[in-house]
DSSP file (Angstrom, degrees, kcal/mol; ACC not computed):
  #  RESIDUE AA STRUCTURE BP1 BP2  ACC     N-H-->O    O-->H-N    N-H-->O    O-->H-N    TCO  KAPPA ALPHA  PHI   PSI    X-CA   Y-CA   Z-CA
    1    1 A M     >        0   0    0      0, 0.0     4,-2.0     0, 0.0     5,-0.2   0.000 360.0 360.0 360.0 -34.6   -0.7  -16.8   -7.3
    2    2 A A  H  >  +     0   0    0      1,-0.2     4,-2.5     2,-0.2     5,-0.2   0.873 360.0  53.9 -64.7 -36.7   -3.9  -16.0   -5.4
    3    3 A V  H  > S+     0   0    0      2,-0.2     4,-2.8     1,-0.2    -1,-0.2   0.910 107.4  50.9 -65.1 -41.4   -3.5  -12.3   -6.0
    4    4 A K  H  > S+     0   0    0      2,-0.2     4,-2.4     1,-0.2    -2,-0.2   0.932 113.7  43.3 -61.9 -46.2   -3.3  -12.9   -9.8
    5    5 A S  H  X S+     0   0    0     -4,-2.0     4,-2.3     2,-0.2    -1,-0.2   0.886 114.4  50.9 -68.1 -37.1   -6.4  -15.0   -9.9
    6    6 A F  H  X S+     0   0    0     -4,-2.5     4,-2.5    -5,-0.2    -2,-0.2   0.905 110.6  49.7 -64.4 -41.8   -8.2  -12.6   -7.6
    7    7 A Q  H  X S+     0   0    0     -4,-2.8     4,-2.5     2,-0.2    -2,-0.2   0.924 111.2  48.3 -63.1 -45.6   -7.2   -9.7   -9.9
    8    8 A K  H  X S+     0   0    0     -4,-2.4     4,-2.2     1,-0.2    -2,-0.2   0.903 112.5  49.2 -61.9 -41.0   -8.4  -11.5  -13.0
    9    9 A W  H  X S+     0   0    0     -4,-2.3     4,-2.7     2,-0.2    -2,-0.2   0.919 111.5  48.6 -65.3 -42.8  -11.7  -12.3  -11.3
   10   10 A L  H  X S+     0   0    0     -4,-2.5     4,-2.6     2,-0.2    13,-0.2   0.889 110.8  51.0 -64.4 -39.2  -12.2   -8.7  -10.2
   11   11 A E  H  X S+     0   0    0     -4,-2.5     4,-1.7     2,-0.2    -1,-0.2   0.912 113.1  45.4 -63.9 -41.7  -11.5   -7.4  -13.7
   12   12 A A  H  X S+     0   0    0     -4,-2.2     4,-1.5     2,-0.2    -2,-0.2   0.900 112.5  51.7 -67.1 -40.8  -14.0   -9.8  -15.2
   13   13 A Y  H  < S+     0   0    0     -4,-2.7     6,-0.3     1,-0.2    -2,-0.2   0.919 112.1  45.8 -60.8 -45.2  -16.5   -8.9  -12.5
   14   14 A N  H  < S+     0   0    0     -4,-2.6    -1,-0.2     1,-0.2    -2,-0.2   0.800 112.1  51.5 -70.4 -28.8  -16.1   -5.2  -13.2
   15   15 A A  H  < S+     0   0    0     -4,-1.7     2,-0.4    -5,-0.2    -1,-0.2   0.751  89.7  93.2 -77.8 -24.6  -16.3   -5.7  -17.0
   16   16 A D    ><  -     0   0    0     -4,-1.5     3,-0.8    -3,-0.2    -4,-0.0  -0.568  64.0-157.6 -73.2 123.4  -19.6   -7.7  -16.6
   17   17 A N  T 3  S+     0   0    0     -2,-0.4    -1,-0.1     1,-0.2    -4,-0.1   0.492  80.1  78.2 -82.3  -3.0  -22.5   -5.4  -17.0
   18   18 A T  T 3  S+     0   0    0     -5,-0.1    -1,-0.2     2,-0.0    -5,-0.0   0.694  76.1  85.6 -79.6 -17.1  -25.0   -7.7  -15.2
   19   19 A H  S <  S-     0   0    0     -3,-0.8     3,-0.0    -6,-0.3     0, 0.0  -0.693  75.7-141.5 -84.9 135.1  -23.6   -6.6  -11.8
   20   20 A P  S    S+     0   0    0      0, 0.0     2,-0.3     0, 0.0    -1,-0.1   0.823  81.9  29.0 -67.1 -31.3  -25.2   -3.4  -10.4
   21   21 A T  S    S-     0   0    0     -3,-0.0     2,-0.2     2,-0.0    -3,-0.0  -0.927  74.3-128.6-130.5 155.0  -22.0   -2.0   -9.0
   22   22 A K        -     0   0    0     -2,-0.3    -8,-0.1    -7,-0.0   -12,-0.0  -0.621  17.8-133.9 -92.4 158.0  -18.3   -2.2   -9.7
   23   23 A Q        -     0   0    0    -13,-0.2    -9,-0.1    -2,-0.2    37,-0.1  -0.875  20.3-150.0-114.8  96.8  -15.7   -3.1   -7.1
   24   24 A P        +     0   0    0      0, 0.0    35,-2.4     0, 0.0     2,-0.3  -0.386  25.0 171.0 -65.6 142.5  -12.8   -0.7   -7.3
   25   25 A F  E     -A   58   0A   0     33,-0.2     2,-0.3    -2,-0.1    33,-0.2  -0.957  23.2-154.5-148.5 164.3   -9.4   -2.3   -6.3
   26   26 A F  E     -A   57   0A   0     31,-2.3    31,-2.9    -2,-0.3     2,-0.5  -0.982   5.8-174.7-145.7 130.0   -5.7   -1.5   -6.3
   27   27 A I        -     0   0    0     -2,-0.3     2,-0.5    29,-0.2    29,-0.1  -0.984  23.4-136.4-126.1 118.8   -2.8   -4.0   -6.2
   28   28 A H        -     0   0    0     -2,-0.5    23,-2.4    27,-0.3    24,-0.5  -0.632  29.2-174.9 -76.2 122.8    0.7   -2.5   -5.9
   29   29 A Q  E     -B   50   0B   0     -2,-0.5     2,-0.4    21,-0.3    19,-0.0  -0.949  14.3-149.3-123.3 141.0    2.9   -4.3   -8.3
   30   30 A A  E     -B   49   0B   0     19,-2.7    19,-2.1    -2,-0.4     2,-0.5  -0.842  10.3-142.4-107.3 144.6    6.7   -4.0   -8.8
   31   31 A T  E     +B   48   0B   0     -2,-0.4     2,-0.3    17,-0.2    17,-0.2  -0.902  25.0 167.3-107.5 131.9    8.5   -4.5  -12.1
   32   32 A S  E     -B   47   0B   0     15,-2.7    15,-3.4    -2,-0.5     2,-0.4  -0.915  23.2-136.2-135.7 166.3   11.8   -6.2  -12.4
   33   33 A Y  E     +B   46   0B   0     -2,-0.3     2,-0.3    13,-0.2    13,-0.2  -0.949  21.3 173.8-126.4 144.6   13.9   -7.5  -15.2
   34   34 A A  E     -B   45   0B   0     11,-2.1    11,-3.3    -2,-0.4     2,-0.2  -0.970  38.0 -93.5-144.9 157.8   15.9  -10.8  -15.4
   35   35 A Y  E     -B   44   0B   0     -2,-0.3     3,-0.3     9,-0.2     9,-0.3  -0.479  23.5-139.7 -70.3 142.4   17.8  -12.6  -18.1
   36   36 A K  E    S+     0   0B   0      7,-2.1     2,-0.5     6,-0.7     7,-0.2   0.907 102.4  27.2 -65.9 -41.2   15.8  -15.3  -20.0
   37   37 A N  E  >>S-B   42   0B   0      5,-1.4     4,-1.7     6,-0.4     5,-1.0  -0.932  73.8-167.2-123.6 106.1   18.9  -17.5  -19.8
   38   38 A A  T  45S+     0   0    0     -2,-0.5    -1,-0.1    -3,-0.3    -2,-0.1   0.810  84.2  56.2 -64.9 -31.5   21.0  -16.7  -16.7
   39   39 A E  T  45S+     0   0    0      1,-0.2    -1,-0.2     2,-0.1    -2,-0.0   0.929 119.4  28.7 -68.7 -45.5   24.0  -18.7  -17.9
   40   40 A T  T  45S-     0   0    0      2,-0.1    -1,-0.2    -3,-0.1    -2,-0.2   0.602  97.6-136.8 -90.2 -11.8   24.4  -17.0  -21.3
   41   41 A Q  T  <5 +     0   0    0     -4,-1.7     2,-0.4     1,-0.2    -3,-0.2   0.911  54.2 142.0  53.6  47.8   23.0  -13.7  -20.0
   42   42 A R  E   < +B   37   0B   0     -5,-1.0    -5,-1.4     1,-0.1    -6,-0.7  -0.925  43.6  13.4-119.6 144.8   21.0  -13.2  -23.2
   43   43 A G  E     -     0   0B   0     -2,-0.4    -7,-2.1    -8,-0.2     2,-0.4   0.481  68.6-125.7  70.4 142.8   17.6  -11.9  -23.6
   44   44 A V  E     -B   35   0B   0     -9,-0.3     2,-0.4    -8,-0.1    -9,-0.2  -0.969  17.1-162.1-124.6 136.9   15.7  -10.0  -21.0
   45   45 A K  E     -B   34   0B   0    -11,-3.3   -11,-2.1    -2,-0.4     2,-0.5  -0.927  18.0-128.4-118.5 147.3   12.2  -10.7  -19.6
   46   46 A K  E     -B   33   0B   0     -2,-0.4     2,-0.5   -13,-0.2   -13,-0.2  -0.787  20.5-162.4 -93.6 130.2   10.0   -8.4  -17.7
   47   47 A I  E     -B   32   0B   0    -15,-3.4   -15,-2.7    -2,-0.5     2,-0.5  -0.962   7.1-175.9-118.1 119.0    8.6   -9.7  -14.4
   48   48 A V  E     +B   31   0B   0     -2,-0.5   -17,-0.2   -17,-0.2    -2,-0.0  -0.964  17.9 153.9-114.4 121.7    5.6   -8.0  -12.8
   49   49 A K  E     -B   30   0B   0    -19,-2.1   -19,-2.7    -2,-0.5    -2,-0.0  -0.983  49.6 -85.3-145.1 155.7    4.5   -9.2   -9.4
   50   50 A P  E     -B   29   0B   0      0, 0.0   -21,-0.3     0, 0.0     3,-0.2  -0.341  30.8-141.8 -60.7 138.2    2.7   -7.9   -6.4
   51   51 A T  S    S+     0   0    0    -23,-2.4     2,-0.6     1,-0.2   -22,-0.1   0.926  93.3  37.4 -67.4 -45.1    5.0   -6.1   -4.0
   52   52 A I  S >  S-     0   0    0    -24,-0.5     3,-2.0     3,-0.2    -1,-0.2  -0.935  96.9-122.0-112.4 114.0    3.3   -7.4   -0.9
   53   53 A S  T 3  S+     0   0    0     -2,-0.6     3,-0.1     1,-0.3    -2,-0.0  -0.304  90.8   2.8 -59.2 124.6    2.1  -11.0   -1.3
   54   54 A G  T 3  S+     0   0    0      1,-0.2     2,-0.6    -2,-0.1    -1,-0.3   0.507  94.0 129.7  83.5   5.1   -1.6  -11.3   -0.8
   55   55 A L    <   +     0   0    0     -3,-2.0     2,-0.4   -27,-0.1   -27,-0.3  -0.850  24.6 166.4-103.0 118.5   -2.4   -7.6   -0.3
   56   56 A V        -     0   0    0     -2,-0.6     2,-0.5   -29,-0.1   -29,-0.2  -0.997  26.9-141.4-127.7 131.4   -5.2   -6.1   -2.3
   57   57 A F  E     -A   26   0A   0    -31,-2.9   -31,-2.3    -2,-0.4     2,-0.4  -0.832  18.3-167.6 -94.2 125.6   -6.8   -2.8   -1.5
   58   58 A L  E     -A   25   0A   0     -2,-0.5     2,-0.4   -33,-0.2   -33,-0.2  -0.914  13.9-135.4-112.5 140.4  -10.6   -2.7   -2.0
   59   59 A Q        +     0   0    0    -35,-2.4     2,-0.3    -2,-0.4    -2,-0.0  -0.800  58.7  62.5 -99.4 135.2  -12.6    0.6   -2.1
   60   60 A G  S    S-     0   0    0     -2,-0.4     2,-0.1   -37,-0.1    -2,-0.1  -0.875  87.6 -44.2 147.6-176.5  -15.8    0.9   -0.2
   61   61 A T     >  -     0   0    0     -2,-0.3     4,-2.4     1,-0.1     5,-0.2  -0.462  53.6-114.4 -78.4 157.9  -17.3    0.8    3.3
   62   62 A V  H  > S+     0   0    0      1,-0.2     4,-2.6     2,-0.2     5,-0.2   0.913 116.7  49.7 -58.9 -43.5  -16.1   -1.9    5.6
   63   63 A K  H  > S+     0   0    0      1,-0.2     4,-2.3     2,-0.2    -1,-0.2   0.921 111.5  47.2 -63.3 -44.4  -19.6   -3.4    5.7
   64   64 A S  H  > S+     0   0    0      2,-0.2     4,-2.3     1,-0.2    -1,-0.2   0.880 114.0  47.4 -67.2 -36.8  -20.0   -3.4    1.9
   65   65 A I  H  X S+     0   0    0     -4,-2.4     4,-2.9     2,-0.2     5,-0.2   0.907 111.5  50.2 -70.9 -41.0  -16.6   -5.0    1.3
   66   66 A Q  H  X S+     0   0    0     -4,-2.6     4,-2.5    -5,-0.2    -2,-0.2   0.898 112.1  48.4 -62.3 -39.2  -17.2   -7.7    4.0
   67   67 A K  H  X S+     0   0    0     -4,-2.3     4,-1.9    -5,-0.2    -2,-0.2   0.921 112.0  49.6 -65.0 -43.9  -20.5   -8.5    2.3
   68   68 A F  H  X S+     0   0    0     -4,-2.3     4,-2.4     1,-0.2     5,-0.5   0.931 113.7  45.3 -59.8 -48.2  -18.8   -8.6   -1.1
   69   69 A L  H  X S+     0   0    0     -4,-2.9     4,-2.3     1,-0.2     7,-0.3   0.905 112.4  50.2 -65.7 -41.5  -16.1  -10.9    0.2
   70   70 A S  H  < S+     0   0    0     -4,-2.5    -1,-0.2    -5,-0.2    -2,-0.2   0.835 114.4  46.3 -66.9 -29.7  -18.5  -13.2    2.1
   71   71 A Q  H  < S+     0   0    0     -4,-1.9    -2,-0.2    -5,-0.2    -1,-0.2   0.913 132.4  14.2 -76.6 -43.9  -20.7  -13.5   -1.0
   72   72 A Y  H  < S+     0   0    0     -4,-2.4    -3,-0.2     1,-0.2    -2,-0.2   0.762 138.2  24.9-105.6 -31.0  -17.9  -14.2   -3.6
   73   73 A F    ><  +     0   0    0     -4,-2.3     3,-1.7    -5,-0.5    -1,-0.2  -0.592  56.8 166.0-137.3  72.3  -14.8  -15.1   -1.6
   74   74 A P  T 3  S+     0   0    0      0, 0.0    -4,-0.1     0, 0.0    -1,-0.1   0.712  77.1  63.7 -64.1 -18.1  -15.6  -16.5    1.8
   75   75 A Q  T 3  S+     0   0    0     -6,-0.1     2,-0.2     2,-0.0    -5,-0.1   0.656  94.2  74.2 -79.5 -14.7  -12.0  -17.7    2.2
   76   76 A Y    <   -     0   0    0     -3,-1.7     2,-0.3    -7,-0.3    -3,-0.1  -0.642  61.7-175.9 -98.3 156.9  -10.6  -14.1    2.1
   77   77 A H        -     0   0    0     -2,-0.2     2,-0.2    -7,-0.0    -2,-0.0  -0.944  30.0 -96.0-145.3 164.8  -10.9  -11.5    4.9
   78   78 A L        -     0   0    0     -2,-0.3     2,-0.3     1,-0.1   -16,-0.0  -0.589  43.6-110.2 -81.7 146.1  -10.0   -7.9    5.6
   79   79 A V        -     0   0    0     -2,-0.2     9,-3.4     9,-0.1     2,-0.2  -0.570  34.7-123.5 -76.0 136.6   -6.8   -7.2    7.4
   80   80 A N  B     -C   87   0C   0      7,-0.3     2,-0.5    -2,-0.3    -1,-0.1  -0.564  18.0-114.3 -82.7 145.5   -7.2   -5.9   11.0
   81   81 A D     >  -     0   0    0      5,-3.5     4,-2.7    -2,-0.2     5,-0.3  -0.667  23.4-142.0 -72.8 124.6   -5.8   -2.6   12.2
   82   82 A R  T  4 S+     0   0    0     -2,-0.5    -1,-0.1    72,-0.3    73,-0.1   0.831  96.5  48.1 -62.4 -32.9   -3.2   -3.6   14.8
   83   83 A C  T  4 S+     0   0    0      1,-0.1    -1,-0.2     3,-0.1    72,-0.0   0.887 124.1  26.2 -76.4 -39.4   -4.1   -0.7   17.0
   84   84 A H  T  4 S-     0   0    0      2,-0.2    -2,-0.2    -3,-0.0    -1,-0.1   0.641  91.4-131.9-104.3 -17.4   -7.9   -1.1   17.1
   85   85 A G  S  < S+     0   0    0     -4,-2.7    -3,-0.1     1,-0.3    -5,-0.1   0.682  72.7 101.9  73.8  17.2   -8.4   -4.8   16.4
   86   86 A R  S    S-     0   0    0     -5,-0.3    -5,-3.5     1,-0.1    -1,-0.3  -0.817  88.1 -61.9-124.4 168.1  -11.0   -4.2   13.8
   87   87 A P  B     -C   80   0C   0      0, 0.0    -7,-0.3     0, 0.0     2,-0.1  -0.204  62.7-106.7 -54.2 136.3  -10.8   -4.3   10.0
   88   88 A A        -     0   0    0     -9,-3.4     2,-0.4    66,-0.1    -9,-0.1  -0.391  37.0-171.1 -67.0 136.1   -8.4   -1.6    8.6
   89   89 A S        -     0   0    0     -2,-0.1     2,-0.5    -3,-0.1    65,-0.2  -0.998   4.6-164.7-132.1 129.4  -10.0    1.3    6.9
   90   90 A I        -     0   0    0     -2,-0.4    63,-0.0    63,-0.1    -2,-0.0  -0.962  22.6-123.0-118.9 125.4   -8.1    4.0    5.0
   91   91 A R    >>  -     0   0    0     -2,-0.5     4,-2.4     1,-0.1     3,-1.2  -0.329  20.5-123.1 -64.0 147.1   -9.6    7.3    4.1
   92   92 A D  H 3> S+     0   0    0      1,-0.3     4,-2.4     2,-0.2    -1,-0.1   0.819 110.8  62.6 -61.7 -32.1   -9.6    8.2    0.4
   93   93 A T  H 34 S+     0   0    0      1,-0.2    -1,-0.3     2,-0.2    -2,-0.0   0.758 112.3  37.2 -66.9 -23.2   -7.6   11.4    1.1
   94   94 A I  H <> S+     0   0    0     -3,-1.2     4,-1.4     2,-0.1    -2,-0.2   0.822 116.6  51.2 -91.3 -38.7   -4.8    9.2    2.4
   95   95 A M  H  X S+     0   0    0     -4,-2.4     4,-2.8     1,-0.2     5,-0.2   0.879 102.0  58.9 -70.2 -39.5   -5.1    6.4   -0.1
   96   96 A Q  H  X S+     0   0    0     -4,-2.4     4,-2.4     2,-0.2    -1,-0.2   0.938 109.2  41.8 -61.3 -50.6   -5.1    8.4   -3.3
   97   97 A P  H  > S+     0   0    0      0, 0.0     4,-2.3     0, 0.0    -1,-0.2   0.893 114.8  53.8 -62.5 -35.6   -1.7   10.1   -2.7
   98   98 A F  H  X S+     0   0    0     -4,-1.4     4,-2.3     1,-0.2    -2,-0.2   0.927 110.4  45.7 -61.9 -45.7   -0.3    6.8   -1.5
   99   99 A M  H  X S+     0   0    0     -4,-2.8     4,-2.2     2,-0.2    -1,-0.2   0.896 110.9  53.7 -64.3 -40.6   -1.5    5.0   -4.7
  100  100 A N  H  X S+     0   0    0     -4,-2.4     4,-2.5    -5,-0.2     5,-0.2   0.914 111.4  44.5 -61.7 -43.4   -0.1    7.8   -6.9
  101  101 A V  H  X S+     0   0    0     -4,-2.3     4,-3.2     2,-0.2     7,-0.2   0.898 111.7  53.5 -68.6 -39.4    3.4    7.5   -5.3
  102  102 A L  H  < S+     0   0    0     -4,-2.3    -2,-0.2    -5,-0.2    -1,-0.2   0.870 113.6  43.3 -62.4 -35.6    3.3    3.7   -5.6
  103  103 A K  H  < S+     0   0    0     -4,-2.2    -2,-0.2     2,-0.2    -1,-0.2   0.913 123.7  34.6 -75.0 -42.7    2.5    4.0   -9.3
  104  104 A A  H  < S+     0   0    0     -4,-2.5    -2,-0.2     1,-0.2    -3,-0.2   0.900 137.7  12.9 -80.9 -42.5    5.0    6.7  -10.1
  105  105 A H    ><  +     0   0    0     -4,-3.2     3,-1.8    -5,-0.2     4,-0.3  -0.601  65.2 166.9-136.3  71.8    7.9    5.8   -7.7
  106  106 A P  G >  S+     0   0    0      0, 0.0     3,-1.0     0, 0.0    -1,-0.1   0.764  75.1  62.3 -63.2 -24.5    7.3    2.3   -6.2
  107  107 A K  G 3  S+     0   0    0      1,-0.2    -5,-0.1     3,-0.0   -77,-0.0   0.597  91.2  68.0 -78.2  -8.9   10.8    2.1   -4.9
  108  108 A Q  G <  S+     0   0    0     -3,-1.8    53,-2.7    -7,-0.2     2,-0.5   0.647  90.9  72.9 -80.5 -15.3   10.2    5.1   -2.6
  109  109 A V  E <   -D  160   0D   0     -3,-1.0     2,-0.4    -4,-0.3    51,-0.2  -0.867  56.5-179.3-109.8 131.3    7.7    3.2   -0.4
  110  110 A T  E     -D  159   0D   0     49,-2.6    49,-3.2    -2,-0.5     2,-0.6  -0.993  18.6-146.2-127.9 125.2    8.7    0.4    2.1
  111  111 A L  E     -D  158   0D   0     -2,-0.4     2,-0.3    47,-0.2    47,-0.2  -0.813  22.6-149.7 -89.7 123.6    6.1   -1.4    4.1
  112  112 A L  E     -D  157   0D   0     45,-2.8    45,-0.5    -2,-0.6     4,-0.1  -0.675  14.9-144.6 -98.9 147.5    7.6   -2.3    7.5
  113  113 A N  S    S+     0   0    0     -2,-0.3    -1,-0.1    43,-0.1    45,-0.0   0.685  76.4  85.7 -81.7 -19.3    6.8   -5.3    9.6
  114  114 A A  S    S-     0   0    0      1,-0.1    43,-0.7    43,-0.1    -2,-0.1  -0.508  86.3-105.5 -83.7 151.2    7.1   -3.5   12.9
  115  115 A P    >>  -     0   0    0      0, 0.0     3,-1.3     0, 0.0     4,-0.6  -0.332  30.9-110.3 -70.3 159.3    4.3   -1.5   14.5
  116  116 A I  H >> S+     0   0    0      1,-0.3     4,-1.7    39,-0.2     3,-0.8   0.778 112.1  71.7 -62.0 -28.2    4.4    2.3   14.4
  117  117 A E  H 3> S+     0   0    0      1,-0.3     4,-1.2     2,-0.2    -1,-0.3   0.824  90.3  60.3 -59.4 -31.9    5.0    2.4   18.2
  118  118 A K  H <4 S+     0   0    0     -3,-1.3    -1,-0.3     1,-0.2    -2,-0.2   0.876 111.0  39.4 -62.6 -37.4    8.5    1.1   17.6
  119  119 A F  H << S+     0   0    0     -3,-0.8    -1,-0.2    -4,-0.6    -2,-0.2   0.712 107.8  62.8 -86.8 -22.0    9.4    4.1   15.5
  120  120 A A  H >< S+     0   0    0     -4,-1.7     3,-1.9     2,-0.1    -1,-0.2   0.774  76.5 107.8 -73.6 -26.3    7.5    6.7   17.6
  121  121 A K  T 3< S-     0   0    0     -4,-1.2     3,-0.1     1,-0.3    -3,-0.0  -0.321  96.2  -4.5 -59.6 127.2    9.7    6.1   20.6
  122  122 A D  T 3  S+     0   0    0      1,-0.2     2,-0.3    -2,-0.1    -1,-0.3   0.679 112.6 106.8  64.1  22.1   12.1    9.0   21.2
  123  123 A H    <   -     0   0    0     -3,-1.9     2,-0.4    18,-0.0    -1,-0.2  -0.930  69.0-120.0-128.1 155.6   11.0   10.9   18.0
  124  124 A V        -     0   0    0     -2,-0.3    16,-0.5    16,-0.1     2,-0.4  -0.777  29.0-121.1 -93.9 134.2    8.9   14.0   17.4
  125  125 A K        -     0   0    0     -2,-0.4    46,-2.5    46,-0.2     2,-0.3  -0.613  35.1-166.6 -76.7 129.2    5.7   13.5   15.4
  126  126 A L  E     -EF 138 170D   0     12,-3.5    12,-2.5    -2,-0.4     2,-0.4  -0.824  15.9-141.5-118.0 155.0    5.8   15.8   12.3
  127  127 A R  E     -EF 137 169D   0     42,-3.1    42,-1.7    -2,-0.3     2,-0.3  -0.966  22.3-126.2-115.5 132.3    3.2   16.9    9.8
  128  128 A V  E     - F   0 168D   0      8,-2.6     7,-3.3    -2,-0.4    40,-0.2  -0.622  23.6-176.2 -77.9 130.6    4.2   17.2    6.1
  129  129 A L        +     0   0    0     38,-3.3     2,-0.3    -2,-0.3    39,-0.2   0.656  62.3  32.6-101.3 -20.3    3.3   20.7    4.7
  130  130 A T  S    S+     0   0    0     37,-0.8     3,-0.4     3,-0.1    36,-0.1  -0.845  89.7  33.8-133.3 167.3    4.2   20.3    1.0
  131  131 A G  S >  S-     0   0    0     -2,-0.3     3,-1.3     1,-0.2    32,-0.0  -0.180 103.3 -44.0  84.7-175.4    4.3   17.7   -1.7
  132  132 A P  T 3  S+     0   0    0      0, 0.0    -1,-0.2     0, 0.0   -32,-0.1   0.705 134.3  55.0 -67.0 -19.4    2.0   14.7   -2.5
  133  133 A F  T >  S+     0   0    0     -3,-0.4     3,-2.1   -36,-0.1    -5,-0.3  -0.040  75.0 157.1-104.8  31.3    1.9   13.7    1.2
  134  134 A K  T <   +     0   0    0     -3,-1.3    -5,-0.2     1,-0.3     3,-0.1  -0.317  68.4  17.6 -55.9 136.4    0.7   17.0    2.5
  135  135 A D  T 3  S+     0   0    0     -7,-3.3    -1,-0.3     1,-0.3     2,-0.2   0.397  90.2 134.5  76.8   1.2   -1.0   16.6    5.9
  136  136 A Y    <   -     0   0    0     -3,-2.1    -8,-2.6    -8,-0.1     2,-0.4  -0.551  44.3-148.7 -73.0 146.5    0.5   13.2    6.6
  137  137 A E  E     +E  127   0D   0    -10,-0.2    15,-0.5    -2,-0.2     2,-0.3  -0.966  36.9 114.1-120.4 135.6    1.8   12.8   10.1
  138  138 A G  E     -EG 126 151D   0    -12,-2.5   -12,-3.5    -2,-0.4     2,-0.4  -0.905  55.4 -77.5-170.9-162.5    4.8   10.6   11.0
  139  139 A Y  E     - G   0 150D   0     11,-2.7    11,-3.2    -2,-0.3     2,-0.7  -0.954  29.8-126.8-125.7 137.9    8.3   10.4   12.2
  140  140 A I  E     + G   0 149D   0    -16,-0.5     2,-0.4    -2,-0.4     9,-0.2  -0.770  41.1 172.5 -85.2 118.0   11.6   11.1   10.5
  141  141 A I  E     - G   0 148D   0      7,-2.9     7,-3.0    -2,-0.7     2,-0.7  -0.952  35.8-120.1-129.0 143.2   13.7    7.9   11.0
  142  142 A R  E     + G   0 147D   0     -2,-0.4     2,-0.4     5,-0.2     5,-0.2  -0.771  39.1 168.8 -84.3 118.5   17.1    6.9    9.5
  143  143 A I  E >   - G   0 146D   0      3,-2.8     3,-1.0    -2,-0.7    -2,-0.0  -0.998  69.8  -7.9-131.0 126.5   16.6    3.6    7.6
  144  144 A D  T 3  S-     0   0    0     -2,-0.4    -1,-0.1     1,-0.2     3,-0.1   0.902 129.2 -57.5  52.9  45.9   19.4    2.3    5.4
  145  145 A R  T 3  S+     0   0    0      1,-0.2     2,-0.4    -3,-0.1    -1,-0.2   0.738 119.1 106.4  60.3  26.7   21.4    5.5    5.8
  146  146 A N  E <  S-G  143   0D   0     -3,-1.0    -3,-2.8    -5,-0.0     2,-0.5  -0.999  73.9-121.2-136.8 135.7   18.5    7.6    4.5
  147  147 A R  E     +G  142   0D   0     -2,-0.4    15,-0.4    -5,-0.2    16,-0.4  -0.658  41.5 177.5 -77.1 124.9   16.0    9.8    6.3
  148  148 A Q  E     -G  141   0D   0     -7,-3.0    -7,-2.9    -2,-0.5     2,-0.7  -0.937  33.3-119.4-130.4 150.7   12.5    8.5    5.7
  149  149 A L  E     -GH 140 160D   0     11,-1.9    11,-2.0    -2,-0.3     2,-0.5  -0.815  28.7-164.2 -88.8 118.6    9.1    9.5    6.9
  150  150 A V  E     +GH 139 159D   0    -11,-3.2   -11,-2.7    -2,-0.7     2,-0.3  -0.918  18.0 166.8-105.9 124.7    7.5    6.6    8.8
  151  151 A F  E     -GH 138 158D   0      7,-2.4     7,-2.3    -2,-0.5     2,-0.5  -0.903  40.4 -96.6-136.8 164.4    3.8    6.9    9.3
  152  152 A D  E     - H   0 157D   0    -15,-0.5     2,-0.5    -2,-0.3     5,-0.2  -0.685  33.9-177.6 -83.7 126.4    0.8    4.8   10.4
  153  153 A F  E >  S- H   0 156D   0      3,-3.2     3,-1.0    -2,-0.5   -63,-0.1  -0.827  74.5 -39.6-128.4  90.8   -1.1    3.3    7.4
  154  154 A A  T 3  S-     0   0    0     -2,-0.5   -72,-0.3     1,-0.3   -66,-0.1   0.891 123.2 -42.6  56.9  44.1   -4.1    1.3    8.7
  155  155 A G  T 3  S+     0   0    0      1,-0.3     2,-0.4   -74,-0.2    -1,-0.3   0.449 122.3 100.8  86.9  -0.7   -2.1   -0.1   11.6
  156  156 A H  E <  S- H   0 153D   0     -3,-1.0    -3,-3.2   -41,-0.1     2,-0.4  -0.907  73.3-119.2-117.2 147.0    1.0   -0.8    9.6
  157  157 A A  E     -DH 112 152D   0    -43,-0.7   -45,-2.8   -45,-0.5     2,-0.4  -0.708  30.1-172.3 -86.3 132.8    4.2    1.2    9.5
  158  158 A V  E     -DH 111 151D   0     -7,-2.3    -7,-2.4    -2,-0.4     2,-0.4  -0.987   9.0-152.3-127.0 135.0    5.1    2.6    6.1
  159  159 A A  E     -DH 110 150D   0    -49,-3.2   -49,-2.6    -2,-0.4     2,-0.5  -0.901   5.9-160.3-110.5 136.2    8.4    4.4    5.2
  160  160 A L  E     -DH 109 149D   0    -11,-2.0   -11,-1.9    -2,-0.4     3,-0.4  -0.962   5.1-153.2-117.1 128.0    8.7    6.9    2.4
  161  161 A R  S    S+     0   0    0    -53,-2.7   -13,-0.1    -2,-0.5   -53,-0.1  -0.582  73.6  36.5 -88.9 158.9   12.0    7.9    0.9
  162  162 A G  S    S+     0   0    0    -15,-0.4     3,-0.3    -2,-0.2    -1,-0.2   0.689  76.6 112.5  78.5  19.8   12.7   11.3   -0.7
  163  163 A V    >   +     0   0    0     -3,-0.4     3,-1.7   -16,-0.4   -15,-0.1   0.434  45.1  95.8-101.1   0.6   10.6   13.4    1.7
  164  164 A H  T 3  S+     0   0    0    -17,-0.3    -1,-0.2     1,-0.3   -16,-0.1   0.689  80.2  59.0 -65.0 -16.8   13.6   15.3    3.2
  165  165 A Q  T 3  S+     0   0    0     -3,-0.3    -1,-0.3     2,-0.1    -2,-0.1   0.590  89.8  93.4 -85.6 -11.3   13.0   18.1    0.7
  166  166 A E  S <  S-     0   0    0     -3,-1.7     2,-0.3     1,-0.1   -35,-0.1  -0.330  81.4-109.1 -80.4 163.7    9.5   18.7    2.0
  167  167 A D        -     0   0    0     -2,-0.1   -38,-3.3     2,-0.0   -37,-0.8  -0.731  37.7-170.5 -92.3 143.1    8.5   21.2    4.7
  168  168 A F  E     -F  128   0D   0     -2,-0.3     2,-0.3   -40,-0.2   -40,-0.2  -0.880  13.3-165.9-129.7 159.3    7.4   19.9    8.1
  169  169 A E  E     -F  127   0D   0    -42,-1.7   -42,-3.1    -2,-0.3     2,-0.3  -0.967  38.9 -94.5-137.9 156.3    5.9   21.2   11.3
  170  170 A V  E     -F  126   0D   0     -2,-0.3     2,-0.4   -44,-0.2   -44,-0.3  -0.549  40.1-135.7 -70.6 128.6    5.6   19.6   14.7
  171  171 A A              0   0    0    -46,-2.5   -46,-0.2    -2,-0.3    -1,-0.1  -0.715 360.0 360.0 -87.3 134.7    2.3   17.9   15.0
  172  172 A E              0   0    0     -2,-0.4    -1,-0.1   -46,-0.0   -46,-0.1   0.454 360.0 360.0 -81.7 360.0    0.5   18.5   18.3
């Protein structure tokens, strides 16, 4: 519920022309369908909800986002990078392809709860040479009987399905 209200507030903030700057944001949402009446199985309703509860991506520098949050939402904070212990920062060159895949094929992406070190053990680090994730580095791991690319995304492990057709090279 907090993400929905935060999203509405950000949309209103960005639409208001009295603010000197806009605050770009991204919330990954998944669409599912359910019967309106489960007993009779009649009518279908569309359900759109955030994939990861409470996760909103804000664009900007860490300092500017922290200032924005402390000014308007002091109860919210930036997620820390597990490896470095400071607020997570994702380069735009990594975030844009990630957002494009999440919008086009949301079921291909799985956010994992384990740290990347768990998946790195006994695997060779590879670099993707083709496709939307060109230059991403990660490990090919079997998850749910499917080979997936697991990579570090701001201190969290993320798995991508459907990358087995891409070309790879060993990352040094």
